[in-house]
Biopython code that builds the backbone (N, CA, C, O; Angstrom):
import numpy as np
from Bio.PDB.StructureBuilder import StructureBuilder

atoms = [
    (1, "UNK", "N", (41.296, 30.969, -23.972)),
    (1, "UNK", "CA", (40.035, 30.291, -24.097)),
    (1, "UNK", "C", (39.746, 29.441, -22.855)),
    (1, "UNK", "O", (38.614, 29.390, -22.375)),
    (2, "UNK", "N", (40.808, 28.763, -22.334)),
    (2, "UNK", "CA", (40.623, 27.951, -21.131)),
    (2, "UNK", "C", (40.229, 28.813, -19.941)),
    (2, "UNK", "O", (39.407, 28.406, -19.120)),
    (3, "UNK", "N", (40.818, 30.011, -19.848)),
    (3, "UNK", "CA", (40.492, 30.914, -18.749)),
    (3, "UNK", "C", (39.019, 31.304, -18.805)),
    (3, "UNK", "O", (38.357, 31.389, -17.770)),
    (4, "UNK", "N", (38.508, 31.540, -20.005)),
    (4, "UNK", "CA", (37.103, 31.893, -20.173)),
    (4, "UNK", "C", (36.202, 30.738, -19.752)),
    (4, "UNK", "O", (35.180, 30.952, -19.099)),
    (5, "UNK", "N", (36.576, 29.515, -20.124)),
    (5, "UNK", "CA", (35.791, 28.337, -19.744)),
    (5, "UNK", "C", (35.787, 28.169, -18.225)),
    (5, "UNK", "O", (34.753, 27.858, -17.636)),
    (6, "UNK", "N", (36.956, 28.378, -17.588)),
    (6, "UNK", "CA", (37.045, 28.294, -16.125)),
    (6, "UNK", "C", (36.191, 29.342, -15.452)),
    (6, "UNK", "O", (35.547, 29.068, -14.439)),
    (7, "UNK", "N", (36.180, 30.544, -16.008)),
    (7, "UNK", "CA", (35.359, 31.626, -15.476)),
    (7, "UNK", "C", (33.885, 31.284, -15.602)),
    (7, "UNK", "O", (33.112, 31.525, -14.676)),
    (8, "UNK", "N", (33.485, 30.722, -16.747)),
    (8, "UNK", "CA", (32.088, 30.317, -16.947)),
    (8, "UNK", "C", (31.692, 29.247, -15.937)),
    (8, "UNK", "O", (30.598, 29.295, -15.374)),
    (9, "UNK", "N", (32.587, 28.276, -15.704)),
    (9, "UNK", "CA", (32.298, 27.209, -14.740)),
    (9, "UNK", "C", (32.149, 27.779, -13.335)),
    (9, "UNK", "O", (31.243, 27.387, -12.600)),
    (10, "UNK", "N", (33.035, 28.705, -12.956)),
    (10, "UNK", "CA", (32.968, 29.312, -11.628)),
    (10, "UNK", "C", (31.701, 30.130, -11.459)),
    (10, "UNK", "O", (31.073, 30.093, -10.401)),
    (11, "UNK", "N", (31.322, 30.869, -12.493)),
    (11, "UNK", "CA", (30.100, 31.670, -12.445)),
    (11, "UNK", "C", (28.880, 30.775, -12.327)),
    (11, "UNK", "O", (27.978, 31.057, -11.539)),
    (12, "UNK", "N", (28.843, 29.690, -13.109)),
    (12, "UNK", "CA", (27.738, 28.747, -13.035)),
    (12, "UNK", "C", (27.629, 28.162, -11.634)),
    (12, "UNK", "O", (26.528, 28.050, -11.094)),
    (13, "UNK", "N", (28.749, 27.791, -11.043)),
    (13, "UNK", "CA", (28.761, 27.229, -9.696)),
    (13, "UNK", "C", (28.225, 28.237, -8.683)),
    (13, "UNK", "O", (27.447, 27.865, -7.805)),
    (14, "UNK", "N", (28.621, 29.489, -8.784)),
    (14, "UNK", "CA", (28.145, 30.526, -7.863)),
    (14, "UNK", "C", (26.636, 30.708, -7.967)),
    (14, "UNK", "O", (25.958, 30.851, -6.950)),
    (15, "UNK", "N", (26.107, 30.705, -9.183)),
    (15, "UNK", "CA", (24.665, 30.863, -9.380)),
    (15, "UNK", "C", (23.917, 29.677, -8.788)),
    (15, "UNK", "O", (22.903, 29.857, -8.114)),
    (16, "UNK", "N", (24.407, 28.468, -9.033)),
    (16, "UNK", "CA", (23.749, 27.267, -8.494)),
    (16, "UNK", "C", (23.779, 27.275, -6.975)),
    (16, "UNK", "O", (22.764, 26.992, -6.338)),
    (17, "UNK", "N", (24.922, 27.594, -6.384)),
    (17, "UNK", "CA", (25.026, 27.621, -4.923)),
    (17, "UNK", "C", (24.120, 28.693, -4.319)),
    (17, "UNK", "O", (23.569, 28.495, -3.236)),
    (18, "UNK", "N", (23.963, 29.808, -4.995)),
    (18, "UNK", "CA", (23.137, 30.902, -4.480)),
    (18, "UNK", "C", (21.657, 30.534, -4.437)),
    (18, "UNK", "O", (20.938, 30.974, -3.540)),
    (19, "UNK", "N", (21.198, 29.736, -5.392)),
    (19, "UNK", "CA", (19.779, 29.412, -5.471)),
    (19, "UNK", "C", (19.437, 28.024, -4.951)),
    (19, "UNK", "O", (18.281, 27.606, -5.025)),
    (20, "UNK", "N", (20.405, 27.316, -4.435)),
    (20, "UNK", "CA", (20.191, 25.966, -3.940)),
    (20, "UNK", "C", (19.591, 25.996, -2.541)),
    (20, "UNK", "O", (20.025, 26.770, -1.688)),
    (21, "UNK", "N", (18.581, 25.143, -2.308)),
    (21, "UNK", "CA", (17.973, 25.065, -0.975)),
    (21, "UNK", "C", (18.847, 24.275, -0.015)),
    (21, "UNK", "O", (19.019, 24.669, 1.139)),
    (22, "UNK", "N", (19.395, 23.174, -0.479)),
    (22, "UNK", "CA", (20.303, 22.390, 0.341)),
    (22, "UNK", "C", (21.700, 22.535, -0.231)),
    (22, "UNK", "O", (21.891, 22.426, -1.442)),
    (23, "UNK", "N", (22.673, 22.778, 0.625)),
    (23, "UNK", "CA", (24.019, 22.983, 0.104)),
    (23, "UNK", "C", (24.540, 21.731, -0.605)),
    (23, "UNK", "O", (24.434, 20.629, -0.067)),
    (24, "UNK", "N", (25.104, 21.892, -1.809)),
    (24, "UNK", "CA", (25.628, 20.739, -2.534)),
    (24, "UNK", "C", (26.959, 20.241, -1.974)),
    (24, "UNK", "O", (27.418, 19.157, -2.334)),
    (25, "UNK", "N", (27.581, 21.035, -1.092)),
    (25, "UNK", "CA", (28.831, 20.638, -0.458)),
    (25, "UNK", "C", (28.744, 20.961, 1.024)),
    (25, "UNK", "O", (28.344, 22.062, 1.402)),
    (26, "UNK", "N", (29.116, 20.008, 1.858)),
    (26, "UNK", "CA", (29.227, 20.295, 3.286)),
    (26, "UNK", "C", (30.641, 19.931, 3.729)),
    (26, "UNK", "O", (31.235, 18.971, 3.237)),
    (27, "UNK", "N", (31.161, 20.706, 4.657)),
    (27, "UNK", "CA", (32.536, 20.545, 5.121)),
    (27, "UNK", "C", (32.544, 20.526, 6.637)),
    (27, "UNK", "O", (31.776, 21.248, 7.273)),
    (28, "UNK", "N", (33.396, 19.715, 7.213)),
    (28, "UNK", "CA", (33.540, 19.679, 8.658)),
    (28, "UNK", "C", (34.957, 19.269, 9.021)),
    (28, "UNK", "O", (35.701, 18.754, 8.186)),
    (29, "UNK", "N", (35.322, 19.503, 10.271)),
    (29, "UNK", "CA", (36.655, 19.105, 10.701)),
    (29, "UNK", "C", (36.747, 19.076, 12.218)),
    (29, "UNK", "O", (35.925, 19.645, 12.936)),
    (30, "UNK", "N", (37.772, 18.395, 12.665)),
    (30, "UNK", "CA", (38.222, 18.458, 14.051)),
    (30, "UNK", "C", (39.694, 18.877, 13.952)),
    (30, "UNK", "O", (40.170, 19.195, 12.862)),
    (31, "UNK", "N", (40.389, 18.879, 15.030)),
    (31, "UNK", "CA", (41.800, 19.253, 14.964)),
    (31, "UNK", "C", (42.641, 18.187, 14.257)),
    (31, "UNK", "O", (43.806, 18.432, 13.945)),
    (32, "UNK", "N", (42.062, 17.000, 14.000)),
    (32, "UNK", "CA", (42.837, 15.943, 13.342)),
    (32, "UNK", "C", (42.227, 15.383, 12.056)),
    (32, "UNK", "O", (42.927, 14.721, 11.290)),
    (33, "UNK", "N", (40.935, 15.633, 11.801)),
    (33, "UNK", "CA", (40.265, 15.058, 10.629)),
    (33, "UNK", "C", (39.520, 16.145, 9.855)),
    (33, "UNK", "O", (38.880, 17.016, 10.444)),
    (34, "UNK", "N", (39.615, 16.078, 8.533)),
    (34, "UNK", "CA", (38.917, 17.003, 7.631)),
    (34, "UNK", "C", (38.000, 16.160, 6.755)),
    (34, "UNK", "O", (38.434, 15.143, 6.213)),
    (35, "UNK", "N", (36.738, 16.564, 6.607)),
    (35, "UNK", "CA", (35.831, 15.818, 5.747)),
    (35, "UNK", "C", (34.968, 16.768, 4.925)),
    (35, "UNK", "O", (34.717, 17.914, 5.297)),
    (36, "UNK", "N", (34.531, 16.235, 3.797)),
    (36, "UNK", "CA", (33.644, 16.979, 2.911)),
    (36, "UNK", "C", (32.721, 15.984, 2.227)),
    (36, "UNK", "O", (33.105, 14.847, 1.953)),
    (37, "UNK", "N", (31.509, 16.424, 1.957)),
    (37, "UNK", "CA", (30.539, 15.623, 1.211)),
    (37, "UNK", "C", (30.045, 16.490, 0.064)),
    (37, "UNK", "O", (29.600, 17.619, 0.270)),
    (38, "UNK", "N", (30.128, 15.955, -1.134)),
    (38, "UNK", "CA", (29.700, 16.700, -2.316)),
    (38, "UNK", "C", (28.670, 15.892, -3.095)),
    (38, "UNK", "O", (28.834, 14.691, -3.309)),
    (39, "UNK", "N", (27.615, 16.565, -3.512)),
    (39, "UNK", "CA", (26.591, 15.910, -4.319)),
    (39, "UNK", "C", (27.101, 15.802, -5.752)),
    (39, "UNK", "O", (27.734, 16.732, -6.251)),
    (40, "UNK", "N", (26.835, 14.680, -6.422)),
    (40, "UNK", "CA", (27.275, 14.518, -7.814)),
    (40, "UNK", "C", (26.671, 15.565, -8.751)),
    (40, "UNK", "O", (27.206, 15.815, -9.831)),
    (41, "UNK", "N", (25.586, 16.162, -8.350)),
    (41, "UNK", "CA", (24.901, 17.166, -9.172)),
    (41, "UNK", "C", (25.264, 18.576, -8.715)),
    (41, "UNK", "O", (24.445, 19.490, -8.811)),
    (42, "UNK", "N", (26.470, 18.753, -8.227)),
    (42, "UNK", "CA", (26.960, 20.044, -7.740)),
    (42, "UNK", "C", (26.699, 21.165, -8.735)),
    (42, "UNK", "O", (26.330, 22.272, -8.342)),
    (43, "UNK", "N", (26.884, 20.891, -10.005)),
    (43, "UNK", "CA", (26.726, 21.913, -11.042)),
    (43, "UNK", "C", (25.385, 21.851, -11.751)),
    (43, "UNK", "O", (25.206, 22.503, -12.780)),
    (44, "UNK", "N", (24.442, 21.086, -11.227)),
    (44, "UNK", "CA", (23.145, 20.939, -11.866)),
    (44, "UNK", "C", (23.009, 19.544, -12.459)),
    (44, "UNK", "O", (24.008, 18.867, -12.705)),
    (45, "UNK", "N", (21.777, 19.118, -12.687)),
    (45, "UNK", "CA", (21.475, 17.760, -13.132)),
    (45, "UNK", "C", (22.171, 17.327, -14.409)),
    (45, "UNK", "O", (22.599, 16.177, -14.508)),
    (46, "UNK", "N", (22.297, 18.209, -15.386)),
    (46, "UNK", "CA", (22.933, 17.808, -16.643)),
    (46, "UNK", "C", (24.455, 17.974, -16.605)),
    (46, "UNK", "O", (25.123, 17.779, -17.621)),
    (47, "UNK", "N", (24.997, 18.328, -15.454)),
    (47, "UNK", "CA", (26.437, 18.471, -15.284)),
    (47, "UNK", "C", (26.955, 17.550, -14.178)),
    (47, "UNK", "O", (27.925, 17.890, -13.502)),
    (48, "UNK", "N", (26.331, 16.403, -13.988)),
    (48, "UNK", "CA", (26.741, 15.485, -12.923)),
    (48, "UNK", "C", (28.119, 14.897, -13.232)),
    (48, "UNK", "O", (28.467, 14.675, -14.392)),
    (49, "UNK", "N", (28.892, 14.650, -12.181)),
    (49, "UNK", "CA", (30.199, 14.033, -12.358)),
    (49, "UNK", "C", (30.260, 12.727, -11.595)),
    (49, "UNK", "O", (29.469, 12.486, -10.683)),
    (50, "UNK", "N", (31.209, 11.884, -11.978)),
    (50, "UNK", "CA", (31.387, 10.573, -11.360)),
    (50, "UNK", "C", (32.420, 10.662, -10.238)),
    (50, "UNK", "O", (33.183, 11.625, -10.159)),
    (51, "UNK", "N", (32.436, 9.657, -9.382)),
    (51, "UNK", "CA", (33.350, 9.637, -8.242)),
    (51, "UNK", "C", (34.811, 9.742, -8.673)),
    (51, "UNK", "O", (35.630, 10.313, -7.953)),
    (52, "UNK", "N", (35.140, 9.200, -9.836)),
    (52, "UNK", "CA", (36.526, 9.291, -10.291)),
    (52, "UNK", "C", (36.833, 10.625, -10.968)),
    (52, "UNK", "O", (37.959, 10.850, -11.412)),
    (53, "UNK", "N", (35.844, 11.507, -11.048)),
    (53, "UNK", "CA", (36.033, 12.828, -11.630)),
    (53, "UNK", "C", (36.132, 13.926, -10.596)),
    (53, "UNK", "O", (36.073, 15.107, -10.938)),
    (54, "UNK", "N", (36.283, 13.556, -9.334)),
    (54, "UNK", "CA", (36.378, 14.545, -8.264)),
    (54, "UNK", "C", (37.444, 14.096, -7.265)),
    (54, "UNK", "O", (37.554, 12.910, -6.953)),
    (55, "UNK", "N", (38.224, 15.054, -6.769)),
    (55, "UNK", "CA", (39.268, 14.715, -5.795)),
    (55, "UNK", "C", (39.437, 15.868, -4.808)),
    (55, "UNK", "O", (39.036, 17.002, -5.070)),
    (56, "UNK", "N", (40.033, 15.547, -3.684)),
    (56, "UNK", "CA", (40.297, 16.537, -2.643)),
    (56, "UNK", "C", (41.783, 16.868, -2.641)),
    (56, "UNK", "O", (42.630, 15.975, -2.666)),
    (57, "UNK", "N", (42.086, 18.148, -2.610)),
    (57, "UNK", "CA", (43.471, 18.590, -2.464)),
    (57, "UNK", "C", (44.421, 18.088, -3.523)),
    (57, "UNK", "O", (44.244, 18.357, -4.711)),
    (58, "UNK", "N", (45.427, 17.359, -3.092)),
    (58, "UNK", "CA", (46.491, 16.906, -3.988)),
    (58, "UNK", "C", (46.146, 15.617, -4.724)),
    (58, "UNK", "O", (47.043, 14.868, -5.111)),
    (59, "UNK", "N", (44.869, 15.354, -4.919)),
    (59, "UNK", "CA", (44.454, 14.186, -5.694)),
    (59, "UNK", "C", (43.887, 13.053, -4.874)),
    (59, "UNK", "O", (43.829, 11.922, -5.358)),
    (60, "UNK", "N", (43.466, 13.312, -3.652)),
    (60, "UNK", "CA", (42.904, 12.256, -2.804)),
    (60, "UNK", "C", (41.499, 11.885, -3.287)),
    (60, "UNK", "O", (40.646, 12.757, -3.448)),
    (61, "UNK", "N", (41.265, 10.604, -3.515)),
    (61, "UNK", "CA", (39.980, 10.166, -4.071)),
    (61, "UNK", "C", (38.849, 10.122, -3.040)),
    (61, "UNK", "O", (39.072, 10.262, -1.837)),
    (62, "UNK", "N", (37.648, 9.925, -3.542)),
    (62, "UNK", "CA", (36.469, 9.732, -2.708)),
    (62, "UNK", "C", (36.726, 8.548, -1.776)),
    (62, "UNK", "O", (37.234, 7.516, -2.213)),
    (63, "UNK", "N", (36.379, 8.691, -0.496)),
    (63, "UNK", "CA", (36.588, 7.591, 0.455)),
    (63, "UNK", "C", (35.338, 6.748, 0.650)),
    (63, "UNK", "O", (35.421, 5.604, 1.097)),
    (64, "UNK", "N", (34.168, 7.315, 0.313)),
    (64, "UNK", "CA", (32.907, 6.586, 0.500)),
    (64, "UNK", "C", (31.848, 7.220, -0.388)),
    (64, "UNK", "O", (31.821, 8.436, -0.573)),
    (65, "UNK", "N", (30.978, 6.382, -0.935)),
    (65, "UNK", "CA", (29.823, 6.876, -1.684)),
    (65, "UNK", "C", (28.585, 6.517, -0.871)),
    (65, "UNK", "O", (28.364, 5.352, -0.539)),
    (66, "UNK", "N", (27.781, 7.531, -0.555)),
    (66, "UNK", "CA", (26.583, 7.305, 0.255)),
    (66, "UNK", "C", (25.396, 8.009, -0.391)),
    (66, "UNK", "O", (25.535, 8.629, -1.446)),
    (67, "UNK", "N", (24.249, 7.915, 0.232)),
    (67, "UNK", "CA", (23.062, 8.602, -0.278)),
    (67, "UNK", "C", (23.212, 10.120, -0.194)),
    (67, "UNK", "O", (22.514, 10.855, -0.892)),
    (68, "UNK", "N", (24.113, 10.583, 0.651)),
    (68, "UNK", "CA", (24.384, 12.026, 0.779)),
    (68, "UNK", "C", (25.260, 12.547, -0.350)),
    (68, "UNK", "O", (25.217, 13.732, -0.681)),
    (69, "UNK", "N", (26.059, 11.655, -0.942)),
    (69, "UNK", "CA", (26.942, 12.054, -2.029)),
    (69, "UNK", "C", (28.294, 11.392, -1.913)),
    (69, "UNK", "O", (28.440, 10.347, -1.279)),
    (70, "UNK", "N", (29.285, 12.013, -2.534)),
    (70, "UNK", "CA", (30.657, 11.521, -2.483)),
    (70, "UNK", "C", (31.318, 12.089, -1.237)),
    (70, "UNK", "O", (31.352, 13.302, -1.029)),
    (71, "UNK", "N", (31.840, 11.192, -0.417)),
    (71, "UNK", "CA", (32.422, 11.616, 0.856)),
    (71, "UNK", "C", (33.942, 11.508, 0.832)),
    (71, "UNK", "O", (34.515, 10.560, 0.297)),
    (72, "UNK", "N", (34.567, 12.508, 1.430)),
    (72, "UNK", "CA", (36.011, 12.543, 1.610)),
    (72, "UNK", "C", (36.269, 12.655, 3.104)),
    (72, "UNK", "O", (35.680, 13.507, 3.769)),
    (73, "UNK", "N", (37.130, 11.817, 3.634)),
    (73, "UNK", "CA", (37.478, 11.894, 5.051)),
    (73, "UNK", "C", (38.952, 11.551, 5.183)),
    (73, "UNK", "O", (39.365, 10.413, 4.957)),
    (74, "UNK", "N", (39.739, 12.558, 5.555)),
    (74, "UNK", "CA", (41.186, 12.398, 5.628)),
    (74, "UNK", "C", (41.743, 13.101, 6.862)),
    (74, "UNK", "O", (41.150, 14.046, 7.383)),
    (75, "UNK", "N", (42.900, 12.613, 7.317)),
    (75, "UNK", "CA", (43.610, 13.304, 8.381)),
    (75, "UNK", "C", (44.030, 14.678, 7.858)),
    (75, "UNK", "O", (44.275, 14.838, 6.663)),
    (76, "UNK", "N", (44.111, 15.654, 8.734)),
    (76, "UNK", "CA", (44.471, 17.011, 8.305)),
    (76, "UNK", "C", (45.921, 17.100, 7.816)),
    (76, "UNK", "O", (46.331, 18.125, 7.273)),
    (77, "UNK", "N", (46.680, 16.051, 8.005)),
    (77, "UNK", "CA", (48.065, 16.013, 7.529)),
    (77, "UNK", "C", (48.170, 15.391, 6.138)),
    (77, "UNK", "O", (49.270, 15.277, 5.596)),
    (78, "UNK", "N", (47.042, 14.986, 5.555)),
    (78, "UNK", "CA", (47.033, 14.344, 4.244)),
    (78, "UNK", "C", (46.451, 15.279, 3.179)),
    (78, "UNK", "O", (45.865, 16.313, 3.499)),
    (79, "UNK", "N", (46.618, 14.909, 1.943)),
    (79, "UNK", "CA", (45.970, 15.561, 0.789)),
    (79, "UNK", "C", (46.356, 17.018, 0.593)),
    (79, "UNK", "O", (45.668, 17.744, -0.124)),
    (80, "UNK", "N", (47.429, 17.452, 1.207)),
    (80, "UNK", "CA", (47.843, 18.843, 1.063)),
    (80, "UNK", "C", (46.947, 19.822, 1.798)),
    (80, "UNK", "O", (46.940, 21.012, 1.483)),
    (81, "UNK", "N", (46.197, 19.340, 2.768)),
    (81, "UNK", "CA", (45.319, 20.212, 3.559)),
    (81, "UNK", "C", (46.192, 21.210, 4.323)),
    (81, "UNK", "O", (47.139, 20.831, 5.013)),
    (82, "UNK", "N", (45.858, 22.461, 4.186)),
    (82, "UNK", "CA", (46.632, 23.536, 4.810)),
    (82, "UNK", "C", (46.033, 23.914, 6.166)),
    (82, "UNK", "O", (44.831, 23.767, 6.389)),
    (83, "UNK", "N", (46.878, 24.397, 7.057)),
    (83, "UNK", "CA", (46.432, 24.774, 8.403)),
    (83, "UNK", "C", (47.012, 26.125, 8.778)),
    (83, "UNK", "O", (48.191, 26.396, 8.554)),
    (84, "UNK", "N", (46.179, 26.954, 9.341)),
    (84, "UNK", "CA", (46.635, 28.228, 9.909)),
    (84, "UNK", "C", (46.138, 28.295, 11.339)),
    (84, "UNK", "O", (44.976, 28.006, 11.622)),
    (85, "UNK", "N", (47.034, 28.680, 12.235)),
    (85, "UNK", "CA", (46.660, 28.824, 13.648)),
    (85, "UNK", "C", (46.342, 30.284, 13.946)),
    (85, "UNK", "O", (46.985, 31.200, 13.434)),
    (86, "UNK", "N", (45.342, 30.470, 14.779)),
    (86, "UNK", "CA", (44.943, 31.790, 15.235)),
    (86, "UNK", "C", (44.733, 31.719, 16.742)),
    (86, "UNK", "O", (44.722, 30.630, 17.315)),
    (87, "UNK", "N", (44.569, 32.851, 17.378)),
    (87, "UNK", "CA", (44.361, 32.870, 18.825)),
    (87, "UNK", "C", (43.070, 32.149, 19.212)),
    (87, "UNK", "O", (42.977, 31.601, 20.311)),
    (88, "UNK", "N", (42.088, 32.142, 18.336)),
    (88, "UNK", "CA", (40.794, 31.522, 18.634)),
    (88, "UNK", "C", (40.713, 30.062, 18.209)),
    (88, "UNK", "O", (39.720, 29.398, 18.508)),
    (89, "UNK", "N", (41.722, 29.546, 17.524)),
    (89, "UNK", "CA", (41.690, 28.159, 17.079)),
    (89, "UNK", "C", (42.517, 27.946, 15.829)),
    (89, "UNK", "O", (43.592, 28.527, 15.684)),
    (90, "UNK", "N", (42.025, 27.121, 14.929)),
    (90, "UNK", "CA", (42.754, 26.822, 13.699)),
    (90, "UNK", "C", (41.799, 26.795, 12.515)),
    (90, "UNK", "O", (40.616, 26.486, 12.655)),
    (91, "UNK", "N", (42.337, 27.124, 11.352)),
    (91, "UNK", "CA", (41.571, 27.090, 10.122)),
    (91, "UNK", "C", (42.250, 26.083, 9.187)),
    (91, "UNK", "O", (43.460, 26.138, 8.968)),
    (92, "UNK", "N", (41.456, 25.177, 8.648)),
    (92, "UNK", "CA", (41.946, 24.198, 7.691)),
    (92, "UNK", "C", (41.304, 24.509, 6.349)),
    (92, "UNK", "O", (40.114, 24.813, 6.269)),
    (93, "UNK", "N", (42.108, 24.429, 5.301)),
    (93, "UNK", "CA", (41.528, 24.663, 3.991)),
    (93, "UNK", "C", (42.160, 23.773, 2.941)),
    (93, "UNK", "O", (43.321, 23.376, 3.033)),
    (94, "UNK", "N", (41.354, 23.478, 1.947)),
    (94, "UNK", "CA", (41.754, 22.631, 0.839)),
    (94, "UNK", "C", (40.911, 23.049, -0.361)),
    (94, "UNK", "O", (40.345, 24.143, -0.381)),
    (95, "UNK", "N", (40.832, 22.189, -1.340)),
    (95, "UNK", "CA", (39.991, 22.471, -2.503)),
    (95, "UNK", "C", (39.480, 21.160, -3.074)),
    (95, "UNK", "O", (40.121, 20.115, -2.965)),
    (96, "UNK", "N", (38.331, 21.247, -3.672)),
    (96, "UNK", "CA", (37.712, 20.135, -4.361)),
    (96, "UNK", "C", (37.932, 20.376, -5.849)),
    (96, "UNK", "O", (37.566, 21.431, -6.366)),
    (97, "UNK", "N", (38.522, 19.416, -6.537)),
    (97, "UNK", "CA", (38.758, 19.524, -7.975)),
    (97, "UNK", "C", (37.813, 18.568, -8.681)),
    (97, "UNK", "O", (37.692, 17.409, -8.286)),
    (98, "UNK", "N", (37.147, 19.042, -9.715)),
    (98, "UNK", "CA", (36.194, 18.193, -10.417)),
    (98, "UNK", "C", (36.368, 18.308, -11.927)),
    (98, "UNK", "O", (36.826, 19.321, -12.456)),
    (99, "UNK", "N", (35.982, 17.224, -12.595)),
    (99, "UNK", "CA", (36.014, 17.160, -14.052)),
    (99, "UNK", "C", (34.732, 16.490, -14.521)),
    (99, "UNK", "O", (34.339, 15.440, -14.013)),
    (100, "UNK", "N", (34.095, 17.108, -15.489)),
    (100, "UNK", "CA", (32.929, 16.507, -16.129)),
    (100, "UNK", "C", (33.350, 16.251, -17.569)),
    (100, "UNK", "O", (33.276, 17.131, -18.427)),
    (101, "UNK", "N", (33.791, 15.023, -17.810)),
    (101, "UNK", "CA", (34.420, 14.682, -19.086)),
    (101, "UNK", "C", (33.527, 14.970, -20.292)),
    (101, "UNK", "O", (33.979, 15.596, -21.252)),
    (102, "UNK", "N", (32.274, 14.528, -20.262)),
    (102, "UNK", "CA", (31.417, 14.671, -21.441)),
    (102, "UNK", "C", (31.051, 16.126, -21.745)),
    (102, "UNK", "O", (30.565, 16.425, -22.836)),
    (103, "UNK", "N", (31.277, 17.018, -20.806)),
    (103, "UNK", "CA", (31.003, 18.441, -21.019)),
    (103, "UNK", "C", (32.297, 19.246, -21.198)),
    (103, "UNK", "O", (32.254, 20.413, -21.588)),
    (104, "UNK", "N", (33.442, 18.623, -20.913)),
    (104, "UNK", "CA", (34.711, 19.331, -21.014)),
    (104, "UNK", "C", (34.872, 20.402, -19.953)),
    (104, "UNK", "O", (35.551, 21.405, -20.175)),
    (105, "UNK", "N", (34.247, 20.194, -18.794)),
    (105, "UNK", "CA", (34.271, 21.182, -17.720)),
    (105, "UNK", "C", (35.188, 20.694, -16.599)),
    (105, "UNK", "O", (35.072, 19.557, -16.142)),
    (106, "UNK", "N", (36.099, 21.561, -16.163)),
    (106, "UNK", "CA", (36.915, 21.284, -14.988)),
    (106, "UNK", "C", (36.815, 22.487, -14.069)),
    (106, "UNK", "O", (36.558, 23.603, -14.519)),
    (107, "UNK", "N", (37.017, 22.258, -12.791)),
    (107, "UNK", "CA", (36.933, 23.370, -11.867)),
    (107, "UNK", "C", (37.530, 23.062, -10.517)),
    (107, "UNK", "O", (37.949, 21.942, -10.228)),
    (108, "UNK", "N", (37.553, 24.088, -9.708)),
    (108, "UNK", "CA", (38.109, 24.012, -8.359)),
    (108, "UNK", "C", (37.158, 24.743, -7.426)),
    (108, "UNK", "O", (36.729, 25.860, -7.717)),
    (109, "UNK", "N", (36.833, 24.119, -6.313)),
    (109, "UNK", "CA", (35.964, 24.720, -5.316)),
    (109, "UNK", "C", (36.718, 24.780, -3.988)),
    (109, "UNK", "O", (36.989, 23.734, -3.398)),
    (110, "UNK", "N", (37.063, 25.972, -3.503)),
    (110, "UNK", "CA", (37.777, 26.091, -2.231)),
    (110, "UNK", "C", (36.911, 25.600, -1.060)),
    (110, "UNK", "O", (35.702, 25.834, -1.034)),
    (111, "UNK", "N", (37.534, 24.929, -0.110)),
    (111, "UNK", "CA", (36.857, 24.425, 1.088)),
    (111, "UNK", "C", (37.562, 24.980, 2.310)),
    (111, "UNK", "O", (38.783, 25.132, 2.322)),
    (112, "UNK", "N", (36.781, 25.283, 3.342)),
    (112, "UNK", "CA", (37.323, 25.892, 4.547)),
    (112, "UNK", "C", (36.590, 25.356, 5.768)),
    (112, "UNK", "O", (35.377, 25.148, 5.733)),
    (113, "UNK", "N", (37.327, 25.136, 6.837)),
    (113, "UNK", "CA", (36.732, 24.701, 8.094)),
    (113, "UNK", "C", (37.513, 25.321, 9.244)),
    (113, "UNK", "O", (38.741, 25.390, 9.205)),
    (114, "UNK", "N", (36.794, 25.771, 10.263)),
    (114, "UNK", "CA", (37.421, 26.394, 11.434)),
    (114, "UNK", "C", (37.133, 25.564, 12.667)),
    (114, "UNK", "O", (35.993, 25.171, 12.915)),
    (115, "UNK", "N", (38.184, 25.299, 13.444)),
    (115, "UNK", "CA", (38.058, 24.592, 14.712)),
    (115, "UNK", "C", (38.348, 25.605, 15.819)),
    (115, "UNK", "O", (39.445, 26.157, 15.896)),
    (116, "UNK", "N", (37.359, 25.838, 16.666)),
    (116, "UNK", "CA", (37.543, 26.780, 17.773)),
    (116, "UNK", "C", (38.369, 26.156, 18.873)),
    (116, "UNK", "O", (38.311, 24.951, 19.117)),
    (117, "UNK", "N", (39.120, 26.982, 19.517)),
    (117, "UNK", "CA", (39.920, 26.546, 20.653)),
    (117, "UNK", "C", (39.008, 26.313, 21.841)),
    (117, "UNK", "O", (38.059, 27.067, 22.059)),
    (118, "UNK", "N", (39.291, 25.270, 22.612)),
    (118, "UNK", "CA", (38.499, 24.953, 23.791)),
    (118, "UNK", "C", (38.542, 26.077, 24.819)),
    (118, "UNK", "O", (39.567, 26.736, 24.991)),
    (119, "UNK", "N", (37.427, 26.289, 25.495)),
    (119, "UNK", "CA", (37.348, 27.355, 26.496)),
    (119, "UNK", "C", (37.825, 26.850, 27.824)),
    (119, "UNK", "O", (37.836, 27.599, 28.801)),
]
sb = StructureBuilder()
sb.init_structure("model")
sb.init_model(0)
sb.init_chain("A")
sb.init_seg("    ")
for serial, (resi, resn, name, xyz) in enumerate(atoms, 1):
    if name == "N":
        sb.init_residue(resn, " ", resi, " ")
    sb.init_atom(name, np.array(xyz, "f"), 0.0, 1.0, " ", f" {name:<3s}", serial, name[0])
structure = sb.get_structure()
């Protein structure tokens, strides 16, 4: 039953992201810092979550709340952020975990950022 609920949450997220004009999540990085900004209404207006219901990677909390949304800014060596090196640069990846208590919805949203190697 939990697997079905997770699948429903993932499907809902995909539909919302596909029809959204402005991305509900933005991700950026440098070779030393990884950041993400997520709108509280990521899953739609009636599925809003609070700052304490969302975390980055291994449980790192929101670092700032702004008009753009909940912001996360951490060194790439924190929060379980993974790194892969390639000939063209490096790829950093993590995940955003969220819980909407009053709806009983939990989910995971993979995050990815690529840093190109200097020319």
